[in-house]
DSSP file (Angstrom, degrees, kcal/mol; ACC not computed):
  #  RESIDUE AA STRUCTURE BP1 BP2  ACC     N-H-->O    O-->H-N    N-H-->O    O-->H-N    TCO  KAPPA ALPHA  PHI   PSI    X-CA   Y-CA   Z-CA
    1    1 A M              0   0    0      0, 0.0     2,-0.3     0, 0.0     0, 0.0   0.000 360.0 360.0 360.0 131.3   15.8   20.6  -16.2
    2    2 A E        -     0   0    0      1,-0.1     2,-0.3     3,-0.0     3,-0.0  -0.610 360.0-125.5 -88.4 135.6   13.9   18.1  -14.0
    3    3 A K        -     0   0    0     -2,-0.3     2,-0.3     1,-0.1    -1,-0.1  -0.612  30.7-113.8 -81.7 139.6   14.7   17.8  -10.3
    4    4 A E        -     0   0    0     -2,-0.3     2,-0.3     1,-0.1    -1,-0.1  -0.551  28.8-129.6 -73.7 130.1   15.6   14.3   -9.3
    5    5 A C    >   -     0   0    0     -2,-0.3     3,-2.3     1,-0.1     4,-0.3  -0.701  10.9-130.6 -84.4 140.4   12.9   12.8   -6.9
    6    6 A C  G >  S+     0   0    0     -2,-0.3     3,-1.8     1,-0.3    -1,-0.1   0.770 102.9  72.2 -62.8 -25.2   14.3   11.4   -3.8
    7    7 A C  G 3  S+     0   0    0      1,-0.3    -1,-0.3     3,-0.0    -3,-0.0   0.726  86.9  64.6 -64.9 -18.5   12.3    8.2   -4.4
    8    8 A Q  G <  S+     0   0    0     -3,-2.3    -1,-0.3     2,-0.0     2,-0.2   0.565  89.3  85.2 -80.2  -8.4   14.7    7.3   -7.3
    9    9 A K    <   -     0   0    0     -3,-1.8     2,-0.3    -4,-0.3     0, 0.0  -0.619  62.1-168.3 -88.2 151.7   17.5    7.0   -4.9
   10   10 A T        -     0   0    0     -2,-0.2     2,-0.3     2,-0.0    -2,-0.0  -0.842   9.1-149.1-131.7 173.6   18.1    3.7   -2.9
   11   11 A K        -     0   0    0     -2,-0.3     2,-0.5     2,-0.0    -2,-0.0  -0.996  15.1-132.7-142.4 131.1   20.3    2.8    0.0
   12   12 A E        -     0   0    0     -2,-0.3     2,-0.4     0, 0.0    -2,-0.0  -0.796  30.9-164.2 -85.9 128.9   22.0   -0.6    0.8
   13   13 A R        -     0   0    0     -2,-0.5    -2,-0.0     1,-0.0     3,-0.0  -0.861  21.2-113.3-113.7 143.0   21.2   -1.3    4.5
   14   14 A S     >  -     0   0    0     -2,-0.4     4,-2.6     1,-0.1     5,-0.2  -0.410  32.2-109.6 -71.8 158.0   23.1   -3.9    6.5
   15   15 A P  H  > S+     0   0    0      0, 0.0     4,-2.9     0, 0.0     5,-0.2   0.901 120.6  51.1 -57.2 -40.3   20.9   -6.9    7.6
   16   16 A E  H  > S+     0   0    0      2,-0.2     4,-2.7     1,-0.2     5,-0.2   0.938 111.5  45.5 -65.7 -43.8   21.1   -5.6   11.3
   17   17 A E  H  > S+     0   0    0      2,-0.2     4,-2.7     1,-0.2     5,-0.2   0.961 114.6  49.3 -62.9 -47.6   19.9   -2.1   10.3
   18   18 A M  H  X S+     0   0    0     -4,-2.6     4,-2.5     1,-0.2     5,-0.3   0.922 111.5  48.4 -54.9 -51.7   17.1   -3.6    8.0
   19   19 A K  H  X S+     0   0    0     -4,-2.9     4,-2.5     2,-0.2    -1,-0.2   0.921 111.5  50.1 -65.5 -40.8   15.9   -5.9   10.8
   20   20 A G  H  X S+     0   0    0     -4,-2.7     4,-2.2    -5,-0.2    -2,-0.2   0.963 113.4  45.2 -64.8 -45.7   15.8   -3.0   13.5
   21   21 A L  H  X S+     0   0    0     -4,-2.7     4,-2.1     2,-0.2    -1,-0.2   0.895 113.8  48.5 -58.0 -42.4   13.9   -0.7   11.2
   22   22 A I  H  X S+     0   0    0     -4,-2.5     4,-2.5    -5,-0.2    -1,-0.2   0.884 111.0  50.9 -63.4 -43.1   11.4   -3.4   10.2
   23   23 A N  H  X S+     0   0    0     -4,-2.5     4,-1.8    -5,-0.3    -2,-0.2   0.936 110.3  50.4 -59.2 -47.9   10.9   -4.5   13.8
   24   24 A R  H  X S+     0   0    0     -4,-2.2     4,-2.2     1,-0.2    -2,-0.2   0.900 113.3  45.6 -58.6 -44.1   10.2   -0.8   14.8
   25   25 A L  H  X S+     0   0    0     -4,-2.1     4,-2.7     1,-0.2    -1,-0.2   0.834 108.4  53.8 -69.4 -33.4    7.7   -0.5   12.0
   26   26 A N  H  X S+     0   0    0     -4,-2.5     4,-1.5     2,-0.2    -1,-0.2   0.848 109.3  51.2 -67.8 -34.3    6.0   -3.8   12.7
   27   27 A R  H  X S+     0   0    0     -4,-1.8     4,-1.8     2,-0.2    -2,-0.2   0.892 111.4  47.0 -65.2 -44.6    5.6   -2.5   16.4
   28   28 A I  H  X S+     0   0    0     -4,-2.2     4,-3.0     2,-0.2     5,-0.2   0.929 108.8  54.4 -66.3 -40.8    4.1    0.7   15.2
   29   29 A E  H  X S+     0   0    0     -4,-2.7     4,-2.5     1,-0.2    -1,-0.2   0.900 108.9  48.8 -57.6 -37.7    1.8   -1.1   12.8
   30   30 A G  H  X S+     0   0    0     -4,-1.5     4,-2.1     2,-0.2    -1,-0.2   0.849 109.8  51.7 -70.5 -33.7    0.5   -3.1   15.7
   31   31 A Q  H  X S+     0   0    0     -4,-1.8     4,-1.9     2,-0.2    -2,-0.2   0.931 108.7  51.0 -66.1 -44.0    0.0    0.0   17.7
   32   32 A I  H  X S+     0   0    0     -4,-3.0     4,-2.6     2,-0.2    -2,-0.2   0.913 109.7  49.1 -60.9 -42.8   -2.0    1.5   14.9
   33   33 A R  H  X S+     0   0    0     -4,-2.5     4,-2.8    -5,-0.2    -1,-0.2   0.951 108.7  56.2 -64.1 -41.8   -4.2   -1.7   14.6
   34   34 A G  H  X S+     0   0    0     -4,-2.1     4,-1.5     2,-0.2    -2,-0.2   0.826 107.8  47.1 -56.1 -35.3   -4.7   -1.4   18.4
   35   35 A I  H  X S+     0   0    0     -4,-1.9     4,-2.5     2,-0.2     5,-0.2   0.931 109.1  53.1 -71.3 -47.0   -6.0    2.2   18.1
   36   36 A R  H  X S+     0   0    0     -4,-2.6     4,-2.8     1,-0.2    -2,-0.2   0.931 109.6  49.8 -52.8 -44.8   -8.3    1.2   15.3
   37   37 A G  H  X S+     0   0    0     -4,-2.8     4,-2.2     1,-0.2    -1,-0.2   0.897 108.4  52.9 -66.2 -34.8   -9.7   -1.6   17.6
   38   38 A M  H  <>S+     0   0    0     -4,-1.5     5,-3.2     2,-0.2    -1,-0.2   0.871 110.2  48.0 -65.3 -34.1  -10.1    0.9   20.4
   39   39 A V  H ><5S+     0   0    0     -4,-2.5     3,-1.8     3,-0.2    -2,-0.2   0.928 110.0  51.0 -68.7 -45.6  -12.1    3.1   18.1
   40   40 A E  H 3<5S+     0   0    0     -4,-2.8    -2,-0.2     1,-0.3    -1,-0.2   0.861 112.1  48.6 -57.2 -34.7  -14.3    0.2   16.9
   41   41 A K  T 3<5S-     0   0    0     -4,-2.2    -1,-0.3    -5,-0.2    -2,-0.2   0.273 115.8-116.6 -93.0  15.3  -15.0   -0.7   20.4
   42   42 A S  T < 5 -     0   0    0     -3,-1.8    -3,-0.2     1,-0.1     3,-0.1   0.804  45.1-173.8  63.8  31.2  -15.8    3.0   21.4
   43   43 A A      < -     0   0    0     -5,-3.2    -1,-0.1    -6,-0.2    -5,-0.0  -0.108  36.6 -80.2 -52.6 153.0  -13.0    3.3   23.9
   44   44 A Y     >  -     0   0    0      1,-0.1     4,-2.0     4,-0.1     3,-0.3  -0.309  40.3-121.0 -63.1 143.5  -12.7    6.5   26.0
   45   45 A C  H  > S+     0   0    0      1,-0.2     4,-2.8     2,-0.2     5,-0.2   0.876 108.4  49.2 -51.0 -50.5  -11.3    9.4   24.1
   46   46 A T  H  > S+     0   0    0      1,-0.2     4,-2.4     2,-0.2    -1,-0.2   0.877 107.7  56.2 -68.6 -32.6   -8.3   10.1   26.4
   47   47 A D  H  > S+     0   0    0     -3,-0.3     4,-1.9     2,-0.2    -1,-0.2   0.950 110.3  44.0 -61.9 -48.9   -7.4    6.5   26.4
   48   48 A I  H  X S+     0   0    0     -4,-2.0     4,-2.6     2,-0.2     5,-0.2   0.956 111.2  55.5 -56.9 -52.1   -7.1    6.6   22.5
   49   49 A L  H  X S+     0   0    0     -4,-2.8     4,-2.2     1,-0.3    -1,-0.2   0.859 105.8  51.1 -52.5 -41.0   -5.3    9.8   22.7
   50   50 A M  H  X S+     0   0    0     -4,-2.4     4,-1.7    -5,-0.2    -1,-0.3   0.915 110.3  48.5 -65.2 -35.6   -2.7    8.3   24.9
   51   51 A Q  H  X S+     0   0    0     -4,-1.9     4,-1.7     2,-0.2    -2,-0.2   0.920 109.0  52.2 -70.9 -41.9   -2.2    5.5   22.6
   52   52 A V  H  X S+     0   0    0     -4,-2.6     4,-2.1     1,-0.2    -1,-0.2   0.885 107.7  55.6 -61.9 -37.9   -1.9    7.9   19.6
   53   53 A S  H  X S+     0   0    0     -4,-2.2     4,-2.0    -5,-0.2    -1,-0.2   0.874 106.0  50.4 -59.3 -39.2    0.8    9.7   21.7
   54   54 A A  H  X S+     0   0    0     -4,-1.7     4,-2.0     2,-0.2    -1,-0.2   0.835 108.5  50.4 -74.8 -31.4    2.7    6.6   22.0
   55   55 A V  H  X S+     0   0    0     -4,-1.7     4,-2.3     2,-0.2    -2,-0.2   0.844 109.7  52.2 -74.5 -35.1    2.6    5.9   18.3
   56   56 A N  H  X S+     0   0    0     -4,-2.1     4,-2.2     2,-0.2    -2,-0.2   0.904 109.0  50.1 -68.3 -40.0    3.9    9.4   17.7
   57   57 A A  H  X S+     0   0    0     -4,-2.0     4,-2.6     2,-0.2    -2,-0.2   0.931 112.3  48.3 -59.1 -46.4    6.7    8.7   20.1
   58   58 A A  H  X S+     0   0    0     -4,-2.0     4,-2.2     1,-0.2    -2,-0.2   0.870 110.3  49.1 -63.6 -37.4    7.5    5.6   18.2
   59   59 A L  H  X S+     0   0    0     -4,-2.3     4,-2.7     2,-0.2    -1,-0.2   0.871 109.6  52.9 -70.2 -35.3    7.5    7.2   14.9
   60   60 A N  H  X S+     0   0    0     -4,-2.2     4,-2.7     2,-0.2    -2,-0.2   0.910 109.0  49.6 -62.6 -43.1    9.7    9.9   16.2
   61   61 A A  H  X S+     0   0    0     -4,-2.6     4,-2.3     2,-0.2     5,-0.2   0.925 109.6  52.0 -60.7 -44.9   12.2    7.2   17.5
   62   62 A F  H  X S+     0   0    0     -4,-2.2     4,-2.7     1,-0.2    -2,-0.2   0.931 108.9  48.9 -55.9 -48.9   12.1    5.6   14.2
   63   63 A N  H  X S+     0   0    0     -4,-2.7     4,-3.2     1,-0.2     5,-0.2   0.908 110.0  53.9 -51.7 -47.1   12.9    9.0   12.5
   64   64 A K  H  X S+     0   0    0     -4,-2.7     4,-2.7     1,-0.2     5,-0.2   0.922 110.8  44.1 -59.6 -49.2   15.8    9.5   14.8
   65   65 A E  H  X S+     0   0    0     -4,-2.3     4,-2.1     2,-0.2    -1,-0.2   0.929 115.6  46.2 -64.1 -45.3   17.4    6.2   14.1
   66   66 A L  H  X S+     0   0    0     -4,-2.7     4,-2.2    -5,-0.2    -2,-0.2   0.950 115.0  49.8 -61.2 -46.5   16.9    6.4   10.3
   67   67 A L  H  X S+     0   0    0     -4,-3.2     4,-2.3     1,-0.2     5,-0.2   0.942 109.7  48.9 -57.4 -52.9   18.2   10.0   10.4
   68   68 A A  H  X S+     0   0    0     -4,-2.7     4,-2.3     1,-0.2    -1,-0.2   0.896 113.3  47.1 -53.9 -45.4   21.3    9.2   12.4
   69   69 A N  H  X S+     0   0    0     -4,-2.1     4,-1.5    -5,-0.2     5,-0.4   0.856 110.4  53.5 -68.0 -33.4   22.2    6.3   10.1
   70   70 A H  H  <>S+     0   0    0     -4,-2.2     5,-2.5     2,-0.2     6,-0.3   0.875 110.8  45.6 -73.1 -38.4   21.6    8.5    7.0
   71   71 A I  I  <>S+     0   0    0     -4,-2.3     5,-1.5     3,-0.2    -2,-0.2   0.914 113.6  49.3 -70.1 -44.3   24.0   11.2    8.3
   72   72 A K  I  <5S+     0   0    0     -4,-2.3    -2,-0.2    -5,-0.2    -1,-0.2   0.772 129.0  17.9 -67.3 -26.4   26.6    8.7    9.3
   73   73 A T  I  X5S+     0   0    0     -4,-1.5     4,-2.6    -5,-0.1     5,-0.2   0.793 130.5  27.8-108.3 -80.0   26.5    6.9    5.9
   74   74 A C  I  >5S+     0   0    0     -5,-0.4     4,-2.7     2,-0.2     5,-0.2   0.905 125.9  42.3 -60.5 -49.8   24.9    8.6    2.9
   75   75 A V  I  ><S+     0   0    0     -5,-2.5     4,-2.3     2,-0.2     5,-0.3   0.949 115.8  48.3 -69.8 -46.2   25.7   12.3    4.0
   76   76 A A  H  ><S+     0   0    0     -5,-1.5     4,-2.1    -6,-0.3    -1,-0.2   0.898 112.5  50.6 -57.6 -43.6   29.2   11.6    5.2
   77   77 A R  H  X S+     0   0    0     -4,-2.6     4,-1.5     1,-0.2    -2,-0.2   0.962 111.7  46.1 -55.6 -55.1   29.9    9.7    2.0
   78   78 A D  H  <>S+     0   0    0     -4,-2.7     5,-2.9     1,-0.2    -2,-0.2   0.864 110.7  51.7 -65.2 -36.6   28.7   12.4   -0.2
   79   79 A I  H ><5S+     0   0    0     -4,-2.3     3,-1.6     1,-0.2    -1,-0.2   0.902 109.3  51.2 -65.1 -39.8   30.5   15.2    1.6
   80   80 A R  H 3<5S+     0   0    0     -4,-2.1    -1,-0.2     1,-0.3    -2,-0.2   0.843 109.6  51.3 -68.6 -25.5   33.7   13.3    1.4
   81   81 A A  T 3<5S-     0   0    0     -4,-1.5    -1,-0.3    -5,-0.2    -2,-0.2   0.272 121.9-107.7 -90.4  15.7   33.1   13.0   -2.4
   82   82 A G  T < 5S+     0   0    0     -3,-1.6     2,-1.7     1,-0.2    -3,-0.2   0.596  73.4 140.6  75.3   9.6   32.5   16.7   -2.7
   83   83 A Q    > < +     0   0    0     -5,-2.9     3,-1.7     1,-0.2     4,-0.3  -0.569  17.7 168.9 -89.5  77.6   28.8   16.5   -3.2
   84   84 A D  T >>  +     0   0    0     -2,-1.7     3,-1.8     1,-0.3     4,-0.8   0.764  64.0  77.0 -64.9 -23.2   27.9   19.5   -1.1
   85   85 A E  H 3> S+     0   0    0      1,-0.3     4,-2.1     2,-0.2    -1,-0.3   0.786  80.4  71.4 -56.1 -24.5   24.3   19.5   -2.4
   86   86 A T  H <> S+     0   0    0     -3,-1.7     4,-2.9     1,-0.2    -1,-0.3   0.836  91.5  57.1 -60.4 -33.4   23.7   16.7   -0.1
   87   87 A I  H <> S+     0   0    0     -3,-1.8     4,-2.8    -4,-0.3    -1,-0.2   0.952 105.0  49.9 -58.8 -48.5   23.9   19.2    2.7
   88   88 A D  H  X S+     0   0    0     -4,-0.8     4,-2.6     2,-0.2    -2,-0.2   0.921 111.0  51.2 -53.4 -47.7   21.1   21.3    1.2
   89   89 A E  H  X S+     0   0    0     -4,-2.1     4,-2.8     1,-0.2    -1,-0.2   0.921 110.1  47.8 -59.7 -46.9   19.1   18.1    1.0
   90   90 A L  H  X S+     0   0    0     -4,-2.9     4,-2.5     2,-0.2    -2,-0.2   0.922 111.5  51.7 -66.7 -41.5   19.7   17.3    4.7
   91   91 A V  H  X S+     0   0    0     -4,-2.8     4,-2.4     2,-0.2    -2,-0.2   0.917 112.1  45.9 -54.6 -48.0   18.7   20.9    5.6
   92   92 A L  H  X S+     0   0    0     -4,-2.6     4,-1.8     2,-0.2    -2,-0.2   0.907 111.7  50.9 -61.3 -45.4   15.5   20.6    3.7
   93   93 A T  H  X S+     0   0    0     -4,-2.8     4,-2.0     2,-0.2    -2,-0.2   0.865 111.1  48.7 -59.9 -41.4   14.8   17.2    5.2
   94   94 A L  H  X S+     0   0    0     -4,-2.5     4,-2.2     2,-0.2    -2,-0.2   0.944 108.7  53.7 -63.8 -47.1   15.4   18.5    8.7
   95   95 A Q  H  < S+     0   0    0     -4,-2.4    -2,-0.2     1,-0.2    -1,-0.2   0.882 109.7  47.9 -53.3 -41.2   13.1   21.5    8.1
   96   96 A K  H >< S+     0   0    0     -4,-1.8     3,-1.1     1,-0.2    -1,-0.2   0.867 110.3  50.4 -66.5 -40.6   10.4   19.2    7.0
   97   97 A L  H 3< S+     0   0    0     -4,-2.0    -2,-0.2     1,-0.2    -1,-0.2   0.835 108.2  56.4 -69.0 -30.4   10.7   16.8   10.0
   98   98 A M  T 3<        0   0    0     -4,-2.2    -1,-0.2     1,-0.2    -2,-0.2   0.263 360.0 360.0 -88.5  10.6   10.6   19.9   12.4
   99   99 A K    <         0   0    0     -3,-1.1    -1,-0.2    -5,-0.1    -2,-0.1   0.604 360.0 360.0 -73.7 360.0    7.2   21.3   11.1
C-alpha cells in the first residue's frame, strides 16, 4: 500500500490569506537577494550573518502563520470529521519543524 504524499493534497485559501502569505514570501525573497548581493560585494561576515538571522526570523514567522491557519482549518475540519490520522500528521509536522 502506497503512502499518500502530502504534495497531492491541496487547500483552498481565502484571497486575504493568500495575499498575506505571498507578501511574506516576497519580502523573504527580497532579503535573500539582498544577502546574495552582500556576498557578491564581499560584505563583512557579521553583517551577512545578521541578515541571515533576519531571514530565519521571517521564515519562522511565515511558518507560524501557516501552521496556525492549518490547525484552525484543515486539522479542525478533519478532527470533526473523525479523521484522527490528521493528528498524527500534525505531530509529525511539528517534530520536523522543531529539528
